[in-house]
All heavy atoms as an XYZ file, in Angstrom:
904
protein
N     128.347     -4.823   -144.422
C     128.550     -3.964   -143.265
C     127.226     -3.619   -142.595
O     127.148     -3.549   -141.390
C     129.281     -2.695   -143.716
C     129.581     -1.742   -142.622
S     130.760     -2.476   -141.485
C     130.910     -1.191   -140.317
N     126.202     -3.426   -143.404
C     124.907     -3.063   -142.819
C     124.366     -4.206   -141.982
O     123.831     -3.988   -140.908
C     123.915     -2.657   -143.928
C     124.325     -1.302   -144.495
C     122.500     -2.602   -143.410
C     123.478     -0.819   -145.632
N     124.530     -5.433   -142.456
C     124.050     -6.581   -141.711
C     124.816     -6.751   -140.408
O     124.249     -7.103   -139.385
C     124.162     -7.839   -142.563
C     123.559     -9.054   -141.931
C     123.630    -10.237   -142.867
C     122.998    -11.456   -142.228
N     123.108    -12.620   -143.100
N     126.103     -6.476   -140.437
C     126.933     -6.642   -139.259
C     126.524     -5.672   -138.154
O     126.470     -6.026   -136.993
C     128.423     -6.451   -139.624
C     129.281     -6.440   -138.394
C     128.865     -7.534   -140.573
N     126.204     -4.454   -138.508
C     125.865     -3.456   -137.493
C     124.390     -3.470   -137.108
O     123.914     -2.582   -136.430
C     126.259     -2.065   -137.974
C     127.752     -1.880   -137.996
S     128.247     -0.199   -138.299
C     127.619      0.623   -136.870
N     123.633     -4.446   -137.552
C     122.224     -4.596   -137.204
C     121.386     -3.416   -137.687
O     120.499     -2.943   -137.007
C     122.057     -4.799   -135.707
C     122.782     -6.010   -135.178
C     122.608     -6.150   -133.700
C     123.388     -7.348   -133.199
N     123.285     -7.506   -131.772
N     121.694     -2.925   -138.877
C     120.943     -1.810   -139.440
C     120.045     -2.245   -140.587
O     119.466     -1.408   -141.262
C     121.900     -0.724   -139.931
C     122.750     -0.061   -138.867
C     123.714      0.913   -139.500
C     121.889      0.643   -137.846
N     119.926     -3.538   -140.780
C     119.159     -4.042   -141.907
C     117.683     -3.642   -141.792
O     117.054     -3.270   -142.788
C     119.298     -5.558   -141.969
C     119.033     -6.143   -143.317
C     119.479     -7.585   -143.378
O     119.645     -8.237   -142.349
N     119.663     -8.089   -144.568
N     117.123     -3.682   -140.592
C     115.721     -3.299   -140.403
C     115.518     -1.822   -140.712
O     114.484     -1.425   -141.251
C     115.280     -3.613   -138.985
C     115.205     -5.087   -138.689
C     114.818     -5.336   -137.255
C     114.857     -6.817   -136.950
N     114.565     -7.096   -135.554
N     116.484     -1.003   -140.379
C     116.377      0.429   -140.659
C     116.376      0.678   -142.163
O     115.631      1.533   -142.656
C     117.521      1.177   -139.995
N     117.179     -0.060   -142.893
C     117.211      0.093   -144.348
C     115.873     -0.328   -144.940
O     115.343      0.334   -145.842
C     118.379     -0.718   -144.959
C     118.303     -0.736   -146.470
C     119.706     -0.147   -144.499
N     115.300     -1.413   -144.419
C     113.978     -1.837   -144.893
C     112.925     -0.761   -144.611
O     112.040     -0.518   -145.432
C     113.559     -3.152   -144.247
C     114.348     -4.354   -144.707
C     114.597     -5.408   -143.847
C     114.846     -4.444   -145.999
C     115.322     -6.513   -144.260
C     115.567     -5.545   -146.426
C     115.799     -6.580   -145.546
O     116.506     -7.669   -145.957
N     113.006     -0.133   -143.453
C     112.044      0.919   -143.120
C     112.193      2.121   -144.056
O     111.191      2.727   -144.464
C     112.217      1.349   -141.662
N     113.416      2.470   -144.416
C     113.644      3.566   -145.374
C     113.044      3.208   -146.730
O     112.386      4.037   -147.376
C     115.156      3.866   -145.515
C     115.699      4.483   -144.247
C     115.442      4.755   -146.722
C     115.347      5.927   -144.031
N     113.263      1.975   -147.170
C     112.720      1.546   -148.464
C     111.194      1.603   -148.451
O     110.572      2.107   -149.402
C     113.237      0.133   -148.820
C     114.735      0.184   -149.097
C     112.479     -0.446   -150.011
C     115.395     -1.173   -149.213
N     110.579      1.118   -147.374
C     109.120      1.178   -147.276
C     108.632      2.619   -147.208
O     107.569      2.959   -147.760
C     108.641      0.393   -146.058
C     108.774     -1.126   -146.158
C     108.415     -1.774   -144.827
C     107.902     -1.670   -147.276
N     109.390      3.484   -146.547
C     109.023      4.895   -146.498
C     109.061      5.548   -147.865
O     108.184      6.338   -148.216
N     110.074      5.222   -148.653
C     110.176      5.763   -150.013
C     109.029      5.240   -150.878
O     108.424      6.002   -151.650
C     111.557      5.425   -150.627
C     111.578      5.730   -152.115
C     112.653      6.174   -149.905
N     108.712      3.954   -150.740
C     107.595      3.395   -151.515
C     106.286      4.086   -151.144
O     105.491      4.446   -152.023
C     107.509      1.870   -151.305
C     108.706      1.188   -151.965
C     106.201      1.306   -151.855
C     108.833     -0.287   -151.637
N     106.060      4.279   -149.847
C     104.843      4.968   -149.415
C     104.822      6.410   -149.906
O     103.762      6.947   -150.246
C     104.727      4.918   -147.893
N     105.980      7.063   -149.978
C     106.052      8.434   -150.481
C     105.718      8.484   -151.977
O     105.013      9.395   -152.433
C     107.445      9.012   -150.219
C     107.625     10.506   -150.435
C     106.700     11.298   -149.532
C     109.071     10.894   -150.190
N     106.198      7.505   -152.722
C     105.866      7.429   -154.151
C     104.379      7.194   -154.334
O     103.736      7.808   -155.209
C     106.711      6.331   -154.846
C     106.217      6.053   -156.251
C     108.177      6.722   -154.858
N     103.808      6.327   -153.488
C     102.358      6.089   -153.550
C     101.607      7.383   -153.264
O     100.606      7.697   -153.933
C     101.953      4.970   -152.563
C     100.439      4.902   -152.394
C     102.510      3.634   -153.020
N     102.065      8.161   -152.279
C     101.424      9.441   -151.977
C     101.485     10.389   -153.171
O     100.491     11.040   -153.509
C     102.085     10.093   -150.768
C     101.753     11.560   -150.645
C     100.501     11.978   -150.234
C     102.693     12.540   -150.980
C     100.187     13.325   -150.146
C     102.397     13.876   -150.900
C     101.138     14.265   -150.482
O     100.824     15.584   -150.401
N     102.642     10.475   -153.806
C     102.789     11.390   -154.949
C     101.844     10.986   -156.080
O     101.182     11.834   -156.687
C     104.259     11.433   -155.418
C     105.118     12.114   -154.344
C     104.377     12.162   -156.753
C     106.608     12.013   -154.604
N     101.762      9.684   -156.337
C     100.861      9.213   -157.391
C      99.408      9.502   -157.022
O      98.618      9.962   -157.857
C     101.088      7.704   -157.649
C     102.469      7.485   -158.270
C      99.996      7.132   -158.558
C     102.874      6.025   -158.352
N      99.058      9.238   -155.760
C      97.668      9.466   -155.329
C      97.336     10.958   -155.302
O      96.206     11.353   -155.592
C      97.424      8.831   -153.963
C      97.418      7.314   -153.982
S      97.223      6.576   -152.351
C      95.494      6.883   -152.037
N      98.297     11.796   -154.941
C      98.036     13.237   -154.865
C      97.849     13.840   -156.255
O      97.053     14.776   -156.424
C      99.174     13.936   -154.135
N      98.555     13.318   -157.244
C      98.401     13.861   -158.601
C      97.063     13.474   -159.222
O      96.563     14.184   -160.092
C      99.542     13.377   -159.521
O      99.565     11.963   -159.529
C     100.867     13.941   -159.063
N      96.493     12.359   -158.763
C      95.190     11.937   -159.291
C      94.051     12.337   -158.369
O      92.922     11.901   -158.554
C      95.169     10.409   -159.513
O      95.430      9.759   -158.266
C      96.182     10.009   -160.570
N      94.339     13.132   -157.345
C      93.339     13.638   -156.386
C      92.564     12.524   -155.692
O      91.334     12.577   -155.574
C      92.373     14.608   -157.086
C      93.068     15.873   -157.549
O      94.040     16.279   -156.871
O      92.657     16.444   -158.574
N      93.270     11.535   -155.202
C      92.656     10.463   -154.423
C      92.453     10.956   -152.981
O      93.235     11.750   -152.460
C      93.559      9.227   -154.415
C      93.784      8.601   -155.763
C      92.577      7.824   -156.234
O      91.828      7.297   -155.418
N      92.386      7.794   -157.534
N      91.401     10.447   -152.319
C      91.102     10.898   -150.961
C      92.100     10.354   -149.923
O      92.380     11.013   -148.937
C      89.684     10.461   -150.579
C      88.566     11.123   -151.389
C      87.218     10.532   -150.986
C      88.574     12.622   -151.172
N      92.626      9.175   -150.121
C      93.501      8.549   -149.132
C      94.964      8.901   -149.265
O      95.808      8.266   -148.624
N      95.295      9.904   -150.059
C      96.707     10.229   -150.257
C      97.362     10.721   -148.969
O      98.543     10.468   -148.731
C      96.864     11.273   -151.357
O      96.249     12.488   -150.980
N      96.582     11.382   -148.145
C      97.124     11.896   -146.887
C      97.595     10.748   -145.985
O      98.609     10.847   -145.307
C      96.074     12.737   -146.173
C      96.571     13.348   -144.879
C      95.534     14.216   -144.244
N      94.493     13.338   -143.693
C      93.328     13.770   -143.251
N      93.026     15.043   -143.346
N      92.462     12.943   -142.755
N      96.851      9.638   -145.998
C      97.230      8.489   -145.169
C      98.517      7.833   -145.669
O      99.318      7.349   -144.868
C      96.084      7.477   -145.124
C      94.831      8.070   -144.520
C      93.687      8.231   -145.285
C      94.813      8.497   -143.199
C      92.543      8.784   -144.750
C      93.674      9.062   -142.645
C      92.546      9.197   -143.423
O      91.430      9.756   -142.886
N      98.713      7.826   -146.967
C      99.967      7.285   -147.514
C     101.147      8.140   -147.063
O     102.224      7.623   -146.764
C      99.900      7.216   -149.034
N     100.944      9.465   -146.993
C     102.001     10.358   -146.521
C     102.287     10.121   -145.039
O     103.455     10.130   -144.611
C     101.611     11.817   -146.769
C     102.649     12.867   -146.407
C     103.916     12.671   -147.242
C     102.081     14.258   -146.605
N     101.245      9.874   -144.254
C     101.442      9.595   -142.831
C     102.202      8.287   -142.622
O     103.100      8.207   -141.775
C     100.093      9.544   -142.118
C      99.413     10.891   -142.002
C      98.024     10.799   -141.392
O      97.603      9.683   -141.035
O      97.371     11.847   -141.271
N     101.860      7.268   -143.398
C     102.560      5.985   -143.294
C     104.030      6.164   -143.672
O     104.928      5.613   -143.024
C     101.875      4.924   -144.186
C     102.735      3.681   -144.317
C     100.508      4.581   -143.636
N     104.274      6.951   -144.697
C     105.646      7.222   -145.107
C     106.422      7.891   -143.970
O     107.569      7.525   -143.681
C     105.660      8.114   -146.345
O     106.968      8.478   -146.675
N     105.818      8.857   -143.328
C     106.467      9.540   -142.204
C     106.752      8.608   -141.048
O     107.821      8.689   -140.421
N     105.819      7.701   -140.761
C     106.029      6.732   -139.679
C     107.216      5.831   -140.005
O     108.052      5.545   -139.136
C     104.740      5.911   -139.442
C     105.017      4.718   -138.539
C     103.655      6.791   -138.849
N     107.308      5.378   -141.256
C     108.438      4.535   -141.638
C     109.765      5.290   -141.530
O     110.766      4.737   -141.071
C     108.267      3.991   -143.059
C     107.356      2.795   -143.138
C     106.282      2.794   -144.004
C     107.591      1.669   -142.362
C     105.447      1.694   -144.082
C     106.762      0.563   -142.441
C     105.680      0.573   -143.307
N     109.787      6.548   -141.921
C     111.026      7.326   -141.828
C     111.428      7.555   -140.370
O     112.610      7.491   -140.022
C     110.897      8.662   -142.558
C     110.971      8.541   -144.060
C     110.035      9.153   -144.862
C     111.980      7.815   -144.666
C     110.101      9.042   -146.246
C     112.061      7.694   -146.041
C     111.111      8.308   -146.832
N     110.451      7.819   -139.494
C     110.768      7.998   -138.077
C     111.263      6.698   -137.452
O     112.210      6.692   -136.648
C     109.552      8.530   -137.324
C     109.249      9.984   -137.628
S     107.939     10.661   -136.619
C     106.501      9.990   -137.433
N     110.640      5.578   -137.815
C     111.082      4.284   -137.292
C     112.501      3.977   -137.766
O     113.328      3.461   -136.997
C     110.123      3.184   -137.739
N     112.794      4.319   -139.015
C     114.147      4.092   -139.534
C     115.170      4.934   -138.778
O     116.274      4.464   -138.481
C     114.197      4.405   -141.023
N     114.815      6.160   -138.470
C     115.740      7.020   -137.723
C     116.038      6.431   -136.346
O     117.192      6.427   -135.892
C     115.149      8.419   -137.584
N     115.025      5.904   -135.692
C     115.231      5.286   -134.378
C     116.079      4.025   -134.513
O     116.978      3.770   -133.699
C     113.875      4.977   -133.718
C     113.189      6.297   -133.337
C     114.034      4.097   -132.494
C     111.767      6.155   -132.875
N     115.812      3.240   -135.545
C     116.596      2.014   -135.746
C     118.046      2.310   -136.107
O     118.938      1.524   -135.791
C     115.946      1.146   -136.828
C     114.625      0.491   -136.423
C     113.984     -0.176   -137.625
C     114.839     -0.507   -135.306
N     118.306      3.427   -136.766
C     119.685      3.799   -137.075
C     120.447      4.192   -135.802
O     121.663      4.072   -135.731
C     119.741      4.942   -138.080
C     119.708      4.504   -139.507
C     118.723      4.960   -140.360
C     120.661      3.645   -140.011
C     118.680      4.549   -141.680
C     120.637      3.224   -141.332
C     119.635      3.683   -142.174
N     119.740      4.666   -134.785
C     120.391      5.045   -133.532
C     120.625      3.859   -132.601
O     121.347      3.969   -131.619
C     119.547      6.100   -132.804
C     119.485      7.461   -133.482
C     118.538      8.375   -132.721
C     120.860      8.080   -133.571
N     120.031      2.713   -132.907
C     120.145      1.530   -132.045
C     121.591      1.151   -131.724
O     121.909      0.904   -130.557
C     119.388      0.358   -132.677
C     119.534     -0.930   -131.920
C     118.835     -1.132   -130.732
C     120.377     -1.939   -132.362
C     118.966     -2.298   -130.023
C     120.522     -3.113   -131.665
C     119.818     -3.291   -130.497
O     119.954     -4.449   -129.792
N     122.499      1.093   -132.705
C     123.889      0.731   -132.353
C     124.546      1.738   -131.408
O     125.395      1.365   -130.602
C     124.618      0.709   -133.700
C     123.557      0.498   -134.707
C     122.338      1.173   -134.161
N     124.164      2.989   -131.483
C     124.742      3.988   -130.569
C     124.233      3.789   -129.149
O     124.956      4.011   -128.182
C     124.420      5.395   -131.053
C     125.033      5.786   -132.396
C     124.556      7.169   -132.797
C     126.532      5.743   -132.337
N     122.973      3.389   -129.019
C     122.419      3.154   -127.685
C     123.023      1.930   -127.024
O     123.177      1.893   -125.814
C     120.908      2.993   -127.746
C     120.171      4.253   -128.056
C     120.572      5.533   -127.790
C     118.911      4.373   -128.696
N     119.635      6.426   -128.237
C     118.604      5.736   -128.788
C     118.022      3.448   -129.204
C     117.438      6.202   -129.354
C     116.846      3.919   -129.768
C     116.565      5.279   -129.844
N     123.354      0.924   -127.816
C     123.866     -0.317   -127.243
C     125.386     -0.372   -127.215
O     125.941     -1.363   -126.762
C     123.336     -1.529   -128.037
O     123.749     -1.413   -129.399
C     121.825     -1.601   -127.963
N     126.063      0.648   -127.687
C     127.529      0.645   -127.698
C     128.058      0.739   -126.270
O     127.465      1.364   -125.408
C     128.051      1.812   -128.529
N     129.193      0.092   -126.044
C     129.806      0.100   -124.715
C     131.075      0.925   -124.738
O     131.800      0.942   -125.720
C     130.133     -1.330   -124.293
C     128.903     -2.179   -124.125
C     129.278     -3.566   -123.696
C     128.038     -4.427   -123.576
N     128.395     -5.799   -123.218
N     131.340      1.575   -123.619
C     132.542      2.391   -123.501
C     133.640      1.567   -122.832
O     133.376      0.722   -121.993
C     132.262      3.628   -122.650
C     131.344      4.622   -123.298
C     131.167      5.883   -122.462
O     131.830      6.006   -121.418
O     130.362      6.724   -122.860
N     134.885      1.881   -123.178
C     135.998      1.258   -122.482
C     136.446      2.175   -121.351
O     135.768      3.151   -121.030
C     137.141      0.939   -123.455
C     137.692      2.175   -124.139
O     137.177      3.267   -123.888
O     138.642      2.036   -124.930
N     137.584      1.854   -120.731
C     138.045      2.638   -119.582
C     138.303      4.100   -119.928
O     138.148      4.989   -119.103
C     139.340      2.041   -119.013
C     139.256      0.603   -118.594
C     139.620     -0.330   -119.722
O     140.480     -0.002   -120.562
O     139.014     -1.408   -119.789
N     138.721      4.357   -121.168
C     139.075      5.717   -121.576
C     137.883      6.515   -122.098
O     138.034      7.656   -122.492
C     140.166      5.658   -122.650
C     141.454      4.941   -122.243
C     142.388      4.842   -123.438
C     142.121      5.651   -121.088
N     136.699      5.904   -122.137
C     135.509      6.602   -122.608
C     135.292      6.514   -124.103
O     134.411      7.161   -124.638
N     136.111      5.700   -124.789
C     135.944      5.531   -126.232
C     134.862      4.493   -126.501
O     134.682      3.560   -125.734
C     137.251      5.084   -126.866
C     138.354      6.117   -126.760
C     139.606      5.597   -127.356
N     140.048      4.457   -126.521
C     141.191      3.842   -126.648
N     142.041      4.208   -127.566
N     141.502      2.842   -125.851
N     134.158      4.657   -127.630
C     133.093      3.737   -128.005
C     133.473      3.067   -129.321
O     133.874      3.731   -130.269
C     131.750      4.493   -128.165
C     130.670      3.569   -128.658
C     131.350      5.137   -126.853
N     133.335      1.743   -129.356
C     133.620      0.987   -130.568
C     132.299      0.491   -131.127
O     131.553     -0.209   -130.450
C     134.539     -0.192   -130.255
C     134.932     -1.002   -131.448
C     135.754     -0.224   -132.442
O     136.731      0.414   -132.035
O     135.398     -0.226   -133.623
N     131.991      0.865   -132.373
C     130.718      0.494   -132.976
C     130.796     -0.788   -133.792
O     129.781     -1.343   -134.148
C     130.205      1.621   -133.878
C     129.800      2.888   -133.145
C     129.342      3.933   -134.141
C     128.709      2.619   -132.142
N     131.984     -1.278   -134.083
C     132.111     -2.518   -134.825
C     131.855     -3.677   -133.866
O     132.605     -3.868   -132.917
C     133.513     -2.633   -135.434
C     133.622     -3.777   -136.414
O     132.584     -4.398   -136.715
O     134.739     -4.036   -136.889
N     130.791     -4.461   -134.070
C     130.434     -5.507   -133.098
C     131.524     -6.559   -132.911
O     131.701     -7.063   -131.813
C     129.187     -6.154   -133.694
C     128.720     -5.288   -134.775
C     129.851     -4.393   -135.166
N     132.252     -6.886   -133.965
C     133.304     -7.883   -133.825
C     134.419     -7.376   -132.927
O     134.909     -8.086   -132.054
C     133.844     -8.260   -135.194
C     132.811     -8.949   -136.061
C     133.262     -9.108   -137.494
O     134.381     -8.665   -137.836
O     132.485     -9.666   -138.279
N     134.816     -6.138   -133.110
C     135.859     -5.557   -132.253
C     135.330     -5.367   -130.840
O     136.066     -5.481   -129.877
C     136.332     -4.226   -132.824
C     137.145     -4.367   -134.079
C     137.649     -3.028   -134.554
C     138.442     -3.154   -135.837
N     138.898     -1.864   -136.333
N     134.038     -5.060   -130.727
C     133.443     -4.848   -129.414
C     133.470     -6.144   -128.608
O     133.754     -6.124   -127.411
C     132.007     -4.354   -129.572
C     131.369     -3.921   -128.279
C     130.038     -3.263   -128.514
O     129.579     -3.106   -129.624
N     129.391     -2.890   -127.437
N     133.210     -7.280   -129.254
C     133.285     -8.558   -128.563
C     134.710     -8.835   -128.111
O     134.931     -9.321   -127.007
C     132.797     -9.677   -129.475
C     131.312     -9.644   -129.729
C     130.862    -10.695   -130.732
O     131.702    -11.535   -131.135
O     129.689    -10.675   -131.105
N     135.687     -8.503   -128.954
C     137.080     -8.686   -128.576
C     137.436     -7.801   -127.389
O     138.159     -8.212   -126.492
C     137.993     -8.382   -129.755
C     137.886     -9.378   -130.888
C     138.680     -8.961   -132.115
O     139.395     -7.940   -132.045
O     138.589     -9.654   -133.136
N     136.920     -6.561   -127.390
C     137.179     -5.655   -126.278
C     136.563     -6.193   -125.002
O     137.170     -6.110   -123.929
C     136.624     -4.253   -126.574
C     137.457     -3.462   -127.534
S     136.812     -1.822   -127.921
C     136.097     -1.258   -126.425
N     135.351     -6.757   -125.081
C     134.700     -7.316   -123.908
C     135.509     -8.480   -123.333
O     135.693     -8.576   -122.128
C     133.282     -7.786   -124.249
C     132.342     -6.635   -124.551
O     132.661     -5.486   -124.181
O     131.279     -6.890   -125.173
N     135.991     -9.344   -124.206
C     136.788    -10.487   -123.762
C     138.084    -10.009   -123.120
O     138.482    -10.499   -122.062
C     137.063    -11.443   -124.947
C     135.756    -12.095   -125.401
C     138.102    -12.485   -124.569
C     135.877    -12.867   -126.688
N     138.736     -9.025   -123.740
C     139.982     -8.495   -123.185
C     139.741     -7.846   -121.821
O     140.555     -8.000   -120.900
C     140.607     -7.492   -124.148
N     138.631     -7.147   -121.689
C     138.327     -6.498   -120.414
C     138.038     -7.546   -119.337
O     138.480     -7.394   -118.194
C     137.126     -5.571   -120.582
C     136.835     -4.738   -119.369
C     135.731     -3.726   -119.633
O     135.129     -3.704   -120.689
N     135.466     -2.899   -118.650
N     137.348     -8.632   -119.687
C     137.088     -9.685   -118.722
C     138.390    -10.351   -118.281
O     138.563    -10.656   -117.095
C     136.148    -10.733   -119.333
C     134.732    -10.244   -119.508
C     133.858    -11.261   -120.217
O     134.316    -12.414   -120.447
O     132.716    -10.916   -120.538
N     139.305    -10.553   -119.210
C     140.591    -11.156   -118.874
C     141.368    -10.250   -117.920
O     141.956    -10.718   -116.940
C     141.402    -11.457   -120.152
C     140.734    -12.585   -120.934
C     142.846    -11.797   -119.814
C     141.340    -12.833   -122.294
N     141.354     -8.932   -118.180
C     142.049     -7.996   -117.294
C     141.452     -8.032   -115.893
O     142.179     -8.002   -114.893
C     141.967     -6.575   -117.846
C     142.864     -6.319   -119.026
C     142.734     -4.897   -119.510
C     143.559     -4.635   -120.753
N     143.396     -3.266   -121.246
N     140.121     -8.094   -115.811
C     139.473     -8.138   -114.497
C     139.822     -9.425   -113.759
O     140.079     -9.399   -112.547
C     137.962     -8.007   -114.669
C     137.513     -6.631   -115.105
C     136.022     -6.560   -115.396
O     135.331     -7.589   -115.228
O     135.553     -5.482   -115.789
N     139.844    -10.552   -114.468
C     140.216    -11.817   -113.835
C     141.661    -11.786   -113.349
O     141.963    -12.262   -112.253
C     140.005    -12.975   -114.809
C     138.558    -13.298   -115.083
C     138.383    -14.393   -116.119
O     139.407    -14.966   -116.561
O     137.229    -14.665   -116.483
N     142.562    -11.212   -114.156
C     143.956    -11.114   -113.745
C     144.098    -10.236   -112.514
O     144.889    -10.531   -111.611
C     144.805    -10.565   -114.893
C     144.990    -11.531   -116.032
C     145.733    -10.926   -117.206
O     145.907     -9.715   -117.290
N     146.165    -11.777   -118.137
N     143.306     -9.156   -112.475
C     143.363     -8.268   -111.315
C     142.869     -8.988   -110.067
O     143.455     -8.864   -108.985
C     142.501     -7.029   -111.584
C     142.684     -5.934   -110.549
C     141.773     -4.756   -110.816
C     142.150     -4.050   -112.089
N     141.345     -2.836   -112.314
N     141.797     -9.771   -110.186
C     141.273    -10.510   -109.043
C     142.278    -11.556   -108.560
O     142.480    -11.723   -107.356
C     139.954    -11.183   -109.415
C     138.814    -10.220   -109.624
C     137.561    -10.913   -110.148
O     137.574    -12.164   -110.287
O     136.575    -10.211   -110.406
N     142.919    -12.260   -109.499
C     143.915    -13.271   -109.126
C     145.090    -12.614   -108.421
O     145.590    -13.121   -107.411
C     144.370    -14.059   -110.376
C     143.222    -14.918   -110.892
C     145.596    -14.902   -110.061
C     143.490    -15.568   -112.224
N     145.523    -11.465   -108.916
C     146.637    -10.750   -108.300
C     146.284    -10.324   -106.873
O     147.097    -10.462   -105.957
C     146.993     -9.528   -109.147
C     148.189     -8.774   -108.672
C     148.511     -7.619   -109.590
C     149.701     -6.834   -109.108
N     150.002     -5.680   -109.963
N     145.056     -9.827   -106.672
C     144.637     -9.422   -105.330
C     144.577    -10.624   -104.391
O     144.974    -10.532   -103.223
C     143.280     -8.729   -105.404
C     143.319     -7.373   -106.062
C     141.935     -6.782   -106.266
O     140.930     -7.445   -105.914
O     141.850     -5.654   -106.788
N     144.098    -11.774   -104.887
C     144.037    -12.971   -104.064
C     145.436    -13.438   -103.676
O     145.672    -13.835   -102.531
C     143.296    -14.091   -104.802
C     141.817    -13.845   -104.942
C     141.118    -14.930   -105.751
O     141.759    -15.975   -106.043
O     139.941    -14.741   -106.080
N     146.376    -13.373   -104.620
C     147.746    -13.771   -104.319
C     148.378    -12.841   -103.287
O     149.108    -13.280   -102.405
C     148.590    -13.808   -105.591
C     148.293    -14.941   -106.571
C     149.103    -14.758   -107.840
C     148.587    -16.277   -105.931
N     148.093    -11.561   -103.397
C     148.629    -10.609   -102.422
C     148.068    -10.888   -101.033
O     148.781    -10.815   -100.034
C     148.323     -9.180   -102.852
C     149.123     -8.712   -104.046
C     148.709     -7.332   -104.523
O     147.750     -6.759   -103.968
O     149.348     -6.829   -105.463
N     146.804    -11.231   -100.939
C     146.192    -11.553    -99.646
C     146.812    -12.819    -99.060
O     147.080    -12.890    -97.865
C     144.685    -11.740    -99.803
C     143.939    -10.457   -100.031
C     142.456    -10.715   -100.175
C     141.706     -9.444   -100.479
N     140.264     -9.682   -100.671
N     147.043    -13.830    -99.913
C     147.653    -15.067    -99.442
C     149.078    -14.829    -98.954
O     149.500    -15.404    -97.956
C     147.644    -16.125   -100.555
C     146.276    -16.664   -100.859
C     146.279    -17.671   -101.996
O     147.382    -18.060   -102.458
O     145.186    -18.061   -102.413
N     149.823    -13.977    -99.647
C     151.194    -13.677    -99.217
C     151.188    -12.978    -97.872
O     152.043    -13.234    -97.029
C     151.895    -12.802   -100.253
C     152.285    -13.526   -101.511
C     152.951    -12.612   -102.530
O     153.223    -11.449   -102.196
O     153.184    -13.069   -103.654
N     150.220    -12.108    -97.649
C     150.145    -11.433    -96.353
C     149.813    -12.418    -95.251
O     150.278    -12.284    -94.125
C     149.102    -10.312    -96.404
C     149.440     -9.121    -97.299
C     148.272     -8.143    -97.319
C     150.695     -8.432    -96.810
N     149.023    -13.430    -95.526
C     148.653    -14.403    -94.515
C     149.797    -15.378    -94.243
O     150.019    -15.804    -93.126
C     147.406    -15.170    -94.968
C     146.176    -14.311    -95.014
C     144.984    -15.047    -95.613
O     145.115    -16.229    -95.985
O     143.916    -14.424    -95.723
N     150.568    -15.723    -95.260
C     151.645    -16.708    -95.108
C     152.850    -16.100    -94.405
O     153.419    -16.694    -93.507
C     152.059    -17.274    -96.493
C     150.909    -18.090    -97.071
C     153.323    -18.113    -96.388
C     151.134    -18.546    -98.502
N     153.252    -14.919    -94.791
C     154.439    -14.290    -94.226
C     154.009    -13.465    -93.013
O     153.386    -12.424    -93.155
C     155.125    -13.386    -95.277
C     156.346    -12.716    -94.680
C     155.462    -14.183    -96.512
N     154.349    -13.956    -91.785
C     153.972    -13.178    -90.601
C     154.858    -11.946    -90.471
O     156.004    -11.925    -90.904
C     154.210    -14.143    -89.443
C     155.223    -15.104    -89.952
C     155.015    -15.187    -91.437
N     154.322    -10.966    -89.855
C     155.047     -9.719    -89.684
C     156.087     -9.902    -88.564
O     155.812    -10.481    -87.523
C     154.048     -8.617    -89.296
C     154.644     -7.251    -89.326
C     153.572     -6.209    -89.077
O     152.562     -6.232    -89.774
O     153.786     -5.368    -88.194
N     157.294     -9.433    -88.797
C     158.374     -9.572    -87.811
C     158.134     -8.567    -86.688
O     158.111     -7.365    -86.915
C     159.717     -9.357    -88.464
N     157.981     -9.103    -85.485
C     157.750     -8.262    -84.320
C     158.929     -8.458    -83.358
O     159.179     -9.561    -82.899
C     156.433     -8.673    -83.647
C     156.025     -7.713    -82.570
O     156.799     -6.807    -82.196
N     154.835     -7.898    -82.030
N     159.677     -7.389    -83.074
C     160.863     -7.539    -82.200
C     160.522     -8.042    -80.819
O     161.309     -8.727    -80.186
C     161.433     -6.136    -82.135
C     160.782     -5.338    -83.219
C     159.536     -6.052    -83.577
N     159.341     -7.782    -80.309
C     158.995     -8.210    -78.951
C     158.850     -9.714    -78.882
O     159.194    -10.359    -77.889
C     157.701     -7.535    -78.508
N     158.318    -10.333    -79.950
C     158.101    -11.786    -79.910
C     159.315    -12.570    -80.400
O     159.503    -13.710    -80.013
C     156.877    -12.166    -80.805
O     157.137    -11.710    -82.140
C     155.624    -11.549    -80.264
N     160.159    -11.972    -81.195
C     161.335    -12.692    -81.729
C     162.547    -12.553    -80.848
O     163.501    -13.302    -80.989
C     161.667    -12.203    -83.158
O     161.926    -10.808    -83.110
C     160.552    -12.511    -84.111
N     162.572    -11.607    -79.971
C     163.716    -11.409    -79.097
C     164.835    -10.610    -79.748
O     165.935    -10.553    -79.229
N     164.596    -10.007    -80.890
C     165.594     -9.221    -81.595
C     165.544     -7.791    -81.057
O     164.492     -7.207    -80.953
C     165.378     -9.234    -83.094
C     165.392    -10.664    -83.622
C     166.373     -8.354    -83.813
C     165.019    -10.788    -85.073
N     166.742     -7.265    -80.733
C     166.772     -5.888    -80.229
C     167.438     -4.988    -81.173
O     168.299     -5.210    -81.892
C     167.463     -5.838    -78.883
C     166.695     -6.525    -77.824
C     167.399     -6.341    -76.517
C     166.617     -7.063    -75.423
N     167.192     -6.916    -74.160
């Protein structure tokens, strides 16, 4: 499921953040000078993961009713269905225009009907 929703990079960033946090804890207990930088790297990885977790929400599409589908497979099906509906609507409008052009309007003055 994680691979399907394109969240794999976010999971990797969380894992790297946890590793950097463990490195910070080890360095802080031994009073190393660079422990602060390990904590900063950990924070950067956690922030990047948070942004990557929001990616599917930013790219999600709404349907006519304002609902959002986050499952990419269903979203592709929804896109195809919406395109089919739009094509059917265009064909229907074209047919209506052709019918108006083919069937002339009955005018009593020109037909001689009283």
